[in-house]
Legacy VTK file of the C-alpha trace (Angstrom):
# vtk DataFile Version 3.0
C-alpha trace
ASCII
DATASET POLYDATA
POINTS 88 float
-64.214 -112.070 73.689
-66.604 -114.441 74.000
-68.224 -112.841 77.402
-68.643 -110.181 75.878
-70.615 -111.418 73.038
-72.970 -114.094 74.795
-74.476 -111.287 76.195
-75.110 -109.235 72.458
-76.934 -111.402 69.780
-76.089 -108.202 67.200
-72.737 -108.684 68.690
-72.593 -112.755 67.911
-74.418 -112.233 64.058
-71.155 -110.319 63.088
-68.990 -112.916 64.298
-70.419 -115.353 62.714
-70.457 -113.424 59.503
-67.023 -112.852 59.960
-66.076 -116.359 60.901
-67.564 -117.476 58.250
-65.841 -115.224 55.744
-62.443 -116.067 56.826
-61.547 -113.962 59.479
-58.769 -114.332 61.392
-60.203 -114.149 65.080
-57.858 -111.716 66.073
-59.856 -108.838 62.697
-62.996 -110.611 63.973
-62.198 -109.452 68.492
-60.393 -105.770 67.103
-63.936 -105.556 65.312
-66.343 -106.495 68.173
-64.115 -104.122 70.433
-65.140 -101.234 68.239
-68.458 -101.687 67.275
-69.349 -102.318 70.893
-67.591 -98.881 71.485
-68.733 -97.119 68.639
-72.202 -98.156 69.768
-71.758 -97.423 73.736
-70.556 -93.451 72.599
-74.108 -93.892 70.399
-76.324 -94.281 73.252
-77.122 -98.036 72.213
-79.602 -96.554 69.697
-80.795 -98.788 67.615
-79.192 -99.389 64.184
-81.960 -98.022 62.392
-81.216 -94.635 63.881
-77.914 -94.244 63.529
-76.662 -92.261 60.343
-72.824 -91.395 59.062
-73.531 -88.112 61.147
-73.605 -90.783 64.155
-69.639 -92.189 62.534
-68.123 -88.394 61.494
-68.593 -87.539 65.225
-67.324 -90.499 66.854
-64.541 -91.111 64.203
-63.630 -86.897 65.269
-64.543 -88.323 69.350
-61.558 -90.589 68.604
-59.500 -88.039 66.184
-59.602 -85.820 69.268
-59.295 -87.981 72.723
-57.147 -91.198 71.168
-55.559 -89.066 69.237
-55.866 -90.876 65.839
-53.858 -89.619 62.952
-55.724 -89.138 59.841
-54.807 -92.506 58.143
-56.468 -94.447 60.763
-59.613 -91.666 60.747
-60.142 -92.632 57.413
-60.165 -96.662 57.216
-61.991 -96.204 60.293
-65.007 -94.013 58.212
-65.008 -96.838 55.573
-64.988 -99.655 58.099
-67.937 -98.049 59.971
-70.005 -96.943 57.071
-69.884 -100.754 55.755
-70.630 -102.126 59.428
-73.642 -99.373 58.622
-74.782 -100.813 56.247
-74.633 -104.063 57.367
-76.580 -103.665 60.625
-78.802 -101.853 58.837
LINES 1 89
88 0 1 2 3 4 5 6 7 8 9 10 11 12 13 14 15 16 17 18 19 20 21 22 23 24 25 26 27 28 29 30 31 32 33 34 35 36 37 38 39 40 41 42 43 44 45 46 47 48 49 50 51 52 53 54 55 56 57 58 59 60 61 62 63 64 65 66 67 68 69 70 71 72 73 74 75 76 77 78 79 80 81 82 83 84 85 86 87
């Protein structure tokens, strides 16, 4: 987790935000992984350029390519929506 975060101020800020709120290191690592995956999926666009449509496309992509269950799909939608609010 440290190598990835050292390269990105955004990911470091998110990690710090979660750490202060008492999230476990494992939870932070998982969130950072999915946030990075989402950022790469969106071709590294600035968060202000993203909207709920990007999240929906990403979740559909995960559902099709990674066989994510509908419940997982829904939970990720909630998490990503909250993330989008935090990032902007």
